[in-house]
C-alpha positions as CSV (number, residue, x, y, z in Angstrom):
1,M,152.8,92.5,128.5
2,K,156.1,93.6,126.9
3,I,159.6,92.4,127.6
4,K,162.9,93.0,126.0
5,L,164.5,90.1,124.2
6,E,167.8,89.1,125.7
7,S,170.8,89.7,123.6
8,G,171.9,86.5,121.8
9,R,168.7,84.6,122.5
10,I,166.8,85.6,119.3
11,S,167.9,86.6,115.8
12,F,165.1,88.7,114.3
13,K,165.9,87.7,110.7
14,I,165.7,84.0,111.1
15,I,162.5,82.5,109.6
16,L,160.1,81.2,112.2
17,L,159.3,77.8,113.5
18,V,161.8,75.1,112.5
19,L,159.1,72.5,113.0
20,I,158.9,69.6,110.5
21,I,155.6,69.8,108.6
22,V,153.3,67.0,109.8
23,I,149.7,67.1,108.7
24,A,148.5,65.1,111.6
25,I,146.5,65.2,114.8
26,A,148.1,66.6,117.9
27,A,149.5,63.7,119.9
28,V,150.9,63.3,123.4
29,V,153.1,60.4,124.3
30,V,152.9,59.3,127.9
31,I,155.3,56.7,129.3
32,S,155.1,55.2,132.7
33,S,158.5,54.7,134.3
34,N,159.8,52.3,136.9
35,K,159.9,55.3,139.3
36,N,156.1,55.5,139.4
37,K,156.0,58.8,137.6
38,N,154.6,59.8,134.2
39,I,156.9,61.3,131.6
40,T,155.0,63.4,129.1
41,F,156.2,64.8,125.8
42,T,154.0,66.8,123.5
43,E,155.2,66.6,120.0
44,V,153.1,66.2,116.8
45,I,151.1,69.3,115.8
46,T,148.5,70.6,113.4
47,Y,149.0,73.8,111.5
48,N,146.1,76.2,112.3
49,Y,148.2,79.4,112.2
50,F,151.0,80.7,109.9
51,P,153.3,83.7,110.1
52,L,152.6,86.1,107.2
53,Y,155.3,88.1,105.5
54,T,154.1,91.2,103.6
55,L,155.5,93.0,100.7
56,D,156.6,95.9,103.0
57,D,158.6,93.5,105.2
58,K,156.1,93.3,108.0
59,T,154.9,90.2,109.8
60,G,151.5,89.1,110.9
61,V,149.5,85.9,111.4
62,I,146.8,84.3,109.3
63,D,144.7,81.2,110.1
64,R,144.3,78.1,107.9
65,E,141.3,79.8,106.1
66,G,143.6,82.7,105.1
67,N,142.0,85.2,107.5
68,T,144.1,87.8,109.2
69,V,144.5,87.0,112.9
70,I,147.3,89.4,113.8
71,E,147.7,92.5,111.7
72,P,151.1,92.6,109.9
73,K,152.9,95.3,111.8
74,Y,155.7,93.4,113.5
75,V,159.3,92.8,112.7
76,D,159.0,89.1,113.4
77,I,156.5,86.7,115.0
78,F,157.3,83.3,116.5
79,I,154.5,80.7,116.9
80,P,155.6,78.1,119.4
81,N,152.8,75.6,118.5
82,P,150.9,76.5,115.3
83,A,148.0,74.5,116.5
84,L,147.4,77.1,119.3
85,D,146.8,80.8,119.2
86,V,149.9,81.9,121.2
87,F,152.0,84.4,119.2
88,A,155.3,86.0,120.2
89,C,155.2,89.3,118.4
90,V,158.5,91.3,118.1
91,D,158.4,95.0,117.5
92,E,161.1,97.3,116.1
93,E,162.6,98.0,119.6
94,G,162.9,94.3,120.3
95,N,160.0,94.2,122.7
96,V,157.8,91.0,122.6
97,D,154.0,90.9,123.0
98,F,152.5,87.5,123.7
99,L,149.1,87.7,122.0
100,N,146.2,85.4,121.3
101,K,144.0,85.5,118.2
102,E,141.8,88.2,119.7
103,G,145.0,90.3,120.2
104,K,144.7,89.9,124.0
105,Q,147.9,90.1,126.0
106,L,148.8,86.7,127.5
107,F,150.8,85.7,130.6
108,T,150.5,89.1,132.3
109,Q,150.8,87.3,135.7
110,Y,154.5,86.5,134.9
111,E,157.6,88.5,134.4
112,G,160.1,88.0,131.6
113,V,158.1,85.4,129.6
114,G,160.2,84.1,126.7
115,L,160.4,81.3,124.1
116,V,162.4,78.2,124.9
117,F,165.0,77.6,122.1
118,Q,166.9,74.5,121.2
119,V,170.4,74.3,122.6
120,D,172.8,76.5,120.6
121,S,170.0,77.6,118.3
122,E,168.2,80.9,117.8
123,S,165.4,79.6,115.6
124,E,164.3,76.1,116.7
125,I,161.6,76.5,119.3
126,E,160.1,74.2,121.9
127,S,156.4,73.8,121.0
128,G,154.9,73.1,124.4
129,V,156.5,75.4,127.0
130,L,157.7,78.9,127.7
131,S,160.1,80.3,130.3
132,Y,159.5,83.1,132.8
133,V,161.9,84.9,135.1
134,E,161.7,85.5,138.8
135,N,164.7,86.7,141.0
136,E,166.9,86.3,138.0
137,K,166.1,82.6,137.8
138,Y,164.1,80.7,135.1
139,G,160.9,78.7,135.5
140,L,158.5,77.1,133.0
141,I,154.9,77.6,132.1
142,D,152.8,75.9,129.4
143,L,151.0,77.6,126.6
144,N,147.9,78.0,128.7
145,G,149.9,80.0,131.3
146,I,149.9,77.2,133.9
147,K,153.0,77.2,136.0
148,L,155.0,74.0,135.5
149,T,158.0,74.7,137.7
150,D,159.2,77.3,140.1
151,A,161.9,79.8,138.9
152,I,164.9,77.9,140.3
153,Y,167.0,77.4,137.2
154,D,170.0,79.3,135.8
155,D,169.0,78.5,132.2
156,V,166.5,76.4,130.2
157,A,166.7,75.1,126.6
158,S,165.1,72.4,124.4
159,L,167.2,69.3,124.0
160,V,168.6,68.6,120.6
161,G,167.1,65.4,119.1
162,R,164.4,65.1,121.7
163,P,161.5,67.6,121.3
164,G,159.6,68.0,124.5
165,A,162.6,67.4,126.7
166,I,163.8,70.5,128.5
167,L,167.4,70.9,129.5
168,V,167.7,72.8,132.8
169,K,170.8,74.2,134.4
170,K,171.2,74.6,138.2
171,D,174.3,75.4,140.2
172,W,176.4,74.8,137.0
173,K,175.0,71.3,136.5
174,Y,172.4,70.0,134.0
175,G,169.3,68.0,134.4
176,L,166.2,67.2,132.3
177,L,162.5,67.9,132.6
178,D,159.6,66.7,130.4
179,S,157.0,69.0,128.9
180,K,154.9,69.0,132.1
181,G,157.9,70.0,134.2
182,T,158.4,66.5,135.7
183,Q,162.0,65.8,136.5
184,I,163.5,63.0,134.4
185,I,167.2,63.5,135.3
186,E,168.5,65.4,138.3
187,C,170.8,68.4,137.9
188,V,174.1,66.6,138.5
189,Y,175.7,66.3,135.1
190,N,178.1,68.4,133.0
191,T,176.3,67.5,129.7
192,I,173.1,65.7,128.6
193,K,172.3,64.7,125.1
194,A,169.7,62.5,123.4
195,D,171.0,59.2,122.0
196,D,169.4,59.7,118.6
197,Y,167.7,56.3,118.8
198,S,164.2,57.3,118.0
199,S,162.6,59.8,115.5
200,Q,159.5,61.8,115.0
201,H,157.9,58.8,113.2
202,D,157.7,56.8,116.5
203,G,157.2,59.8,118.7
204,Y,160.7,59.7,120.1
205,N,159.3,57.4,122.8
206,K,162.4,55.2,123.1
207,T,165.0,58.0,123.1
208,G,167.5,57.7,126.0
209,Y,170.1,60.0,127.3
210,I,173.9,60.1,127.3
211,V,175.2,62.0,130.3
212,S,178.7,63.1,131.4
213,V,180.6,64.2,134.4
214,K,184.0,65.8,134.6
215,K,186.5,64.0,136.8
216,D,190.1,64.6,137.7
217,D,191.3,62.4,134.9
218,G,188.9,63.6,132.2
219,V,185.2,63.6,131.1
220,F,183.3,60.3,131.5
221,Y,180.0,59.2,130.2
222,G,177.0,57.2,131.5
223,Y,173.6,56.3,130.1
224,I,170.0,56.9,131.3
225,D,167.0,55.2,129.5
226,Y,163.9,56.9,128.3
227,K,162.1,56.2,131.6
228,G,164.8,58.1,133.5
229,N,166.4,54.9,134.9
230,K,170.2,54.8,135.1
231,V,171.6,52.0,132.9
232,L,175.3,52.9,133.1
233,D,177.3,54.9,135.6
234,T,179.6,57.6,134.3
235,N,182.6,55.3,133.8
236,Y,183.1,55.3,130.0
237,E,185.2,57.5,127.7
238,S,182.5,57.4,125.0
239,I,179.0,56.0,124.5
240,S,176.8,55.7,121.4
241,R,173.6,53.8,121.0
242,V,173.0,51.3,118.3
243,S,169.6,51.5,116.4
244,I,168.3,48.0,116.2
245,E,164.7,48.0,115.0
246,S,162.0,45.9,116.8
247,Q,164.3,45.5,119.8
248,E,163.3,46.6,123.3
249,D,166.9,45.9,124.3
250,I,169.4,48.7,124.6
251,Y,172.7,48.1,122.7
252,L,175.5,50.6,123.5
253,I,178.9,50.9,122.0
254,V,181.2,52.0,124.8
255,M,184.9,52.8,125.2
256,Q,187.1,52.2,128.2
257,N,190.9,52.6,128.3
258,G,190.9,53.5,124.6
259,K,189.2,50.2,123.6
260,K,185.6,49.7,122.5
261,G,183.0,47.0,123.2
262,V,179.3,46.5,123.3
263,L,176.9,46.3,126.2
264,K,173.3,44.9,126.0
265,N,171.0,46.3,128.7
266,G,174.1,47.3,130.7
267,K,175.8,43.9,130.5
268,Q,178.8,42.9,128.5
269,L,178.0,41.5,125.0
270,I,181.3,42.2,123.2
271,K,184.5,42.7,125.2
272,T,186.1,46.1,125.2
273,S,189.1,45.1,123.2
274,Y,188.6,46.7,119.8
275,Q,189.9,49.9,118.1
276,S,186.5,50.5,116.5
277,I,183.1,49.0,116.2
278,R,180.5,49.7,113.5
279,Y,177.0,48.3,113.4
280,S,175.5,47.1,110.1
281,G,171.8,47.6,110.5
282,V,170.9,45.7,107.2
283,S,172.1,42.4,108.6
284,Q,172.4,43.1,112.4
285,I,176.1,42.5,112.4
286,F,178.8,44.3,114.4
287,V,182.0,45.0,112.5
288,V,184.9,45.0,114.9
289,E,188.4,46.3,114.1
290,K,191.8,45.5,115.5
291,T,195.0,47.0,114.0
292,R,193.1,47.8,110.7
293,K,191.8,44.2,110.4
294,Y,188.1,43.6,110.5
295,G,186.0,40.8,111.9
296,F,182.3,40.2,112.5
297,I,180.1,39.5,115.5
298,D,176.3,39.0,115.5
299,I,173.8,40.7,117.9
300,N,174.0,37.7,120.3
301,G,177.7,38.2,120.7
302,K,178.7,35.2,118.6
303,E,181.9,35.7,116.5
304,I,181.3,35.0,112.8
305,L,184.8,35.8,111.5
306,R,187.8,36.9,113.5
307,P,189.4,40.3,112.8
308,A,191.7,39.3,109.9
309,Y,190.4,41.2,106.8
310,T,191.2,44.6,105.4
311,N,188.3,45.0,103.0
312,Y,184.7,43.7,103.3
313,A,181.1,44.3,102.4
314,I,177.9,43.1,104.2
315,S,174.6,42.4,102.5
316,N,171.4,40.7,103.4
317,G,172.6,37.3,104.7
318,Y,176.2,37.3,103.6
319,I,179.6,38.8,104.2
320,T,182.2,39.2,101.4
321,I,185.9,39.8,102.1
322,E,188.9,40.4,99.9
323,D,191.6,37.9,100.5
324,D,194.7,37.3,98.4
325,G,193.2,38.8,95.3
326,K,189.9,37.0,95.6
327,V,186.5,37.9,96.9
328,V,185.2,35.2,99.3
329,M,181.6,35.1,100.4
330,Y,180.6,33.8,103.8
331,D,177.2,33.2,105.4
332,F,176.4,34.4,108.9
333,N,177.6,31.1,110.3
334,G,181.1,31.7,108.9
335,N,180.8,29.2,106.1
336,I,182.3,29.9,102.7
337,V,179.5,29.9,100.1
338,K,181.3,31.3,97.0
339,T,184.7,32.5,95.8
340,N,185.3,35.0,92.9
341,A,188.2,36.9,91.5
342,F,187.3,40.6,91.8
343,K,189.2,43.8,92.7
344,T,186.7,45.4,95.1
345,I,183.2,44.8,96.4
346,Q,180.3,47.1,97.4
347,E,177.4,46.5,99.7
348,V,173.8,46.7,98.3
349,D,171.4,47.6,101.1
350,D,168.5,45.3,101.9
351,T,169.4,42.7,99.4
352,A,171.6,39.6,99.1
353,Y,173.5,41.2,96.2
354,F,176.9,42.8,96.0
355,I,178.4,45.0,93.2
356,A,181.9,43.8,92.3
357,Q,184.6,45.5,90.4
358,D,187.1,43.6,88.2
359,S,190.7,44.4,87.3
360,D,189.5,46.4,84.3
361,D,187.4,48.7,86.5
362,K,184.2,47.2,85.1
363,Y,181.2,46.3,87.4
364,T,178.9,43.4,87.8
365,V,176.5,41.8,90.2
366,I,177.3,38.8,92.4
367,S,175.4,36.9,95.1
368,K,175.4,33.4,96.5
369,D,173.5,32.3,93.4
370,V,174.5,34.9,90.8
371,S,177.6,36.1,89.0
372,L,176.8,38.0,85.8
373,N,179.0,37.5,82.8
374,D,178.4,41.0,81.5
375,K,180.4,43.9,82.9
376,Y,179.3,47.6,83.0
377,A,180.9,51.0,83.3
378,S,178.8,51.7,86.3
379,L,176.1,50.0,88.4
380,A,173.6,51.2,91.0
381,Y,170.8,49.3,92.7
382,A,167.2,50.3,91.8
383,Y,164.9,47.9,93.7
384,D,164.0,44.2,93.8
385,D,166.2,42.5,91.3
386,Y,166.8,45.5,89.1
387,F,170.1,47.5,88.6
388,I,170.7,50.7,86.7
389,F,173.8,50.5,84.5
390,S,175.8,52.6,82.1
391,N,177.8,51.4,79.1
392,D,181.1,52.7,77.8
393,E,179.3,55.4,75.8
394,G,177.8,56.9,78.9
395,R,174.3,55.7,78.1
396,Y,172.0,54.3,80.9
397,G,169.7,51.4,81.0
398,V,168.3,48.8,83.4
399,L,169.1,45.2,83.9
400,H,167.3,42.4,85.7
401,V,169.6,40.0,87.5
402,W,167.9,36.9,86.1
403,E,166.4,38.3,82.8
404,G,169.2,40.5,81.5
405,I,168.8,44.0,80.0
406,V,165.1,45.1,80.3
407,V,165.6,48.8,79.5
408,E,168.0,49.5,76.6
409,P,170.9,51.9,77.4
410,T,169.6,54.9,75.4
411,Y,169.1,57.4,78.2
412,A,171.2,60.4,79.4
413,Y,170.7,59.1,83.0
414,I,168.3,57.0,85.0
415,L,167.4,57.4,88.7
416,P,165.2,55.3,91.0
417,I,162.2,57.4,92.3
418,S,162.6,57.7,96.1
419,G,160.3,55.5,98.1
420,V,158.6,54.1,95.0
421,K,159.2,50.9,92.9
422,A,159.7,52.9,89.7
423,I,162.4,54.7,87.9
424,E,162.7,58.0,85.9
425,A,164.7,57.9,82.7
426,R,165.8,61.2,81.1
427,T,166.6,61.8,77.5
428,D,169.1,64.3,76.1
429,E,166.1,66.5,75.3
430,N,165.0,66.4,79.0
431,A,162.0,64.3,78.2
432,I,161.1,61.9,81.1
433,D,160.0,58.3,80.8
434,V,158.7,56.6,83.9
435,Y,158.9,52.8,84.2
436,D,156.8,50.9,86.8
437,S,157.8,48.1,89.1
438,K,157.9,45.6,86.2
439,M,159.9,48.0,84.0
440,E,156.9,48.8,81.8
441,K,156.9,52.4,80.5
442,I,153.8,54.1,82.0
443,I,154.6,57.8,81.5
444,S,156.4,59.9,78.8
445,E,156.4,63.6,79.0
446,K,158.6,66.6,78.2
447,D,160.2,68.6,81.0
448,G,158.6,66.4,83.7
449,V,159.0,67.1,87.4
450,V,159.0,64.3,89.9
451,I,157.9,65.2,93.5
452,P,156.8,63.0,96.4
453,I,153.4,63.8,97.9
454,D,153.7,61.5,101.0
455,D,155.1,58.1,101.8
456,K,152.4,56.5,99.6
457,Y,152.2,58.6,96.4
458,T,154.4,60.5,94.0
459,A,153.4,63.1,91.4
460,I,154.9,63.5,87.9
461,Y,153.9,66.6,86.0
462,N,154.8,69.3,83.5
463,D,153.0,72.4,82.1
464,T,150.2,70.3,80.5
465,E,150.1,66.9,82.2
466,M,149.9,65.5,85.6
467,Y,150.2,61.9,86.8
468,Y,150.2,60.0,90.1
469,I,151.9,56.7,91.0
470,N,151.7,54.7,94.2
471,A,154.5,53.0,96.1
472,N,154.4,50.0,93.8
473,G,154.9,52.3,90.8
474,N,151.3,51.9,89.5
475,L,149.4,54.7,88.0
476,V,146.5,55.8,90.2
477,Q,143.7,58.4,90.0
478,N,143.8,61.7,92.0
479,T,140.7,60.6,93.8
480,E,142.7,57.9,95.5
481,V,145.6,60.2,96.3
482,F,143.4,62.9,97.8
483,P,140.4,61.0,99.2
484,N,139.1,63.9,101.4
485,N,139.0,66.5,98.6
486,S,135.6,67.6,97.2
487,I,137.0,68.7,93.8
488,Y,139.8,67.3,91.6
489,A,141.9,68.6,88.8
490,V,140.8,67.5,85.3
491,E,142.1,68.2,81.8
492,K,139.9,68.5,78.7
493,D,141.2,69.7,75.3
494,E,144.5,70.8,76.8
495,K,142.8,73.0,79.4
496,W,142.4,72.4,83.1
497,G,139.6,72.8,85.6
498,F,138.0,70.9,88.4
499,Q,135.4,68.2,88.7
500,D,133.7,66.5,91.7
501,R,134.1,62.8,92.5
502,N,131.3,61.9,90.2
503,G,132.9,63.6,87.2
504,T,130.7,66.7,87.2
505,I,132.6,69.8,86.1
506,V,132.7,72.3,89.0
507,V,135.2,74.8,87.6
508,P,135.3,75.0,83.8
509,C,138.4,73.8,82.0
510,V,139.8,77.2,81.0
511,Y,143.2,77.2,82.8
512,D,146.6,76.3,81.4
513,L,147.5,74.4,84.6
514,V,146.0,73.8,88.1
515,T,147.1,72.2,91.3
516,E,145.1,69.8,93.5
517,V,143.3,71.3,96.5
518,N,145.7,71.2,99.4
519,E,145.0,70.3,103.0
520,Y,143.8,73.8,103.8
521,G,141.2,73.8,101.1
522,F,142.9,75.9,98.3
523,A,144.1,75.2,94.8
524,G,146.3,77.2,92.5
525,V,145.1,78.0,88.9
526,C,147.4,79.3,86.2
527,Q,146.4,81.2,83.1
528,G,148.7,83.1,80.7
529,G,151.7,82.5,83.0
530,L,149.9,84.0,86.0
531,W,148.6,82.2,89.1
532,G,145.4,82.6,91.1
533,V,143.6,80.7,93.8
534,V,140.3,78.9,94.0
535,S,138.6,77.3,97.1
536,Q,137.6,73.7,97.7
537,N,134.1,74.7,96.5
538,G,135.5,76.1,93.2
539,D,135.0,79.7,94.2
540,V,137.6,82.1,92.8
541,I,139.6,83.6,95.7
542,V,142.2,85.4,93.5
543,K,142.0,85.7,89.7
544,P,145.2,84.7,88.0
545,S,147.4,87.7,88.7
546,Y,150.6,86.4,90.5
547,E,153.8,86.0,88.6
548,I,155.6,83.1,90.4
549,E,158.9,81.6,89.5
550,F,158.7,78.0,90.6
551,F,160.1,74.5,90.1
552,Y,157.4,72.7,92.1
553,L,153.8,73.7,91.9
554,P,152.9,76.5,94.2
555,S,150.5,76.1,97.2
556,F,148.3,78.7,98.8
557,V,146.4,79.5,102.0
558,G,143.7,82.0,101.0
559,K,145.3,84.7,98.9
560,Y,148.7,84.0,100.2
561,R,151.5,81.7,99.0
562,L,152.4,78.9,101.4
563,V,156.0,77.8,101.5
564,A,156.4,74.6,103.6
565,N,159.9,73.2,103.6
566,E,161.2,72.9,107.2
567,N,159.1,75.9,108.1
568,A,155.5,76.7,107.2
569,V,155.1,80.4,106.4
570,C,153.0,82.5,104.1
571,Y,153.9,85.4,101.8
572,E,151.9,88.2,100.4
573,L,152.2,88.4,96.6
574,E,152.1,91.3,94.2
575,S,149.4,91.2,91.6
576,R,149.9,92.2,88.0
C-alpha cells in the first residue's frame, strides 16, 4: 500500500535508524508487575539488513551477505528493526511502500501505516511497533501486522530514554504503553518522561517514569515505577532519580516549596530543607547545600558533616574540605584523618586519592596515607596507583604513588587508553609507545591509531603493523580477540594475508594491509593504496579498486562499505 508522509513527521535527508549498534541476540525483557499484568519491551536487535546508498543518490536494502534485497530506486528507506524484513520505502513524491524482502506489500489491511518516531525527533525510530490511522485516530500494530491497540489516540511516539515504551495522547493527556500495547500509565498526565536510571546494558528494566500535571498554582510532578505502580503523587515541584548501583530501592531527589530533600521508596530520607542536593556515586554520598555551604549525608540518611564548607572533594572513602587555608580530610564517619596546607583539591574517581594544588599552582597527590613531596605542572589519574604528569617544560611522564616516576617525562603527551589498563604515549614525531598495566613498554610504532574493538579488547595499528591488547593491557593474539573467525590477518616480510587457526596460509601475503574478518564475514584488503574485499573463506569479492580516505580501518558487507557509528548503513563505492 502507499500513503503520504505527514508533513513534519519525516525528514527525507536524515540518515536512517538511530539505533545503537549491538551485535547481539534479539532479546525481550518481560517484567511482572504488582498489578498482575506483563510489561513487555523489545529492545536489543541483530543486524540482518542495511540501507544501501548508491552513487546516484538512490537507496535500497542489502542483507548481511551483501545481496540486494530491495533495488536502490527510492529516495530513502527506513528499517524499524534491522533483524526483520520490514522496510519503509520512500519515493520521490513522499509516498511510502512497506515491503518485505520479496518486495511484497505489507499491512494492506490497515490505512495510514507509519513509523513511530521518538518524541521531538524525525530520525530515531521505535523498533517494535508501527502506527495506523482510523477515523483520524492512531492505533498500534507490530511488525507482523498484528493489531496491538484500537485507533483511539490523538498521537503516538517513542519515549525518549526508554526504547519500547510508547507515549500516547488522548483527550490532551498523556499515557504510556509497552511494545505489546499493554497500558502502563493511564492517559491522565500533562507530561511523562523516563527517569534515565537504566541503560541499554541492563535492558532498561528498572527505568521508572516522572509524570506531571498542571494545577492552578503551577506544574507538579509525581513518580511511577517500572512496574507501573504509583510511588509519589503529583505534589512536587521537581523530581530526579538517583542512580545507585546494586540497589533495588528507589532514591528520588524532590523539591517542595523551593527546598530539596531525598525520598527512599516514597519515604523521607533527607528533609526537604536544602537549596540543592547532589549525589556522589563514587562514594554513595549526598552533598547538600544551604546558603552556599556544603554538607554530607550517607545513603542511610546519616549526617556526616553539617553544611559549613564552601569547597570540597569526595573520593573513595574520604571527604576533603577547604577550611581556613587548609585541606582537611575526613572519613565517612566524620572523623579527621589528615590536614594539609593546599590551595585547592580535586576528586579522583574510584580511588582514595585526591589531586591537590598548592599556592604556586603546582599539583601533587594526597590521600590518607600519601602526600607526595614532588609537585608537577599538571596531574591526571591513569589507573590503579598511576598518575600522568607534566613538568615545567611541558613534557609528559607517569608516576607511581609509591614508587615515584616510572615513565620519564619525554613525551609530547600521554593519555590513558579508555577501558584498558594501559597508556598511549606520543612523541613529537607522532610515534606511539604503549605501556601495559605495569608500565612496561609493549608497543612502539609510527603513526599508530588506537581504537576499541569492544569492552574487552583494543587494537593499535598503523599502515604496516597491528596489535591487540586486553583490558589488563596485555598483548593478545587475534585468535583470542575474534574466536569465531575462520581466517586471521597475518604479516610476513612486510606483506599481509590470512591464515587459518592452525597457521596455514589461506590468502597469500601480498597485500600492504588487511583488516580482520568482521561479524558479517568480510575483510578489507589494501594494495597500492586501493581497497578490496575478501570473504571469510578467503575468496576475493572485490579486487583492490576502492580509494578510501579513512582514519580507522574500513569495514565491508559484500562489495559495499559499512559505516557503523550510531547508524549502520552501507555505501556503494566507485572503482578505479
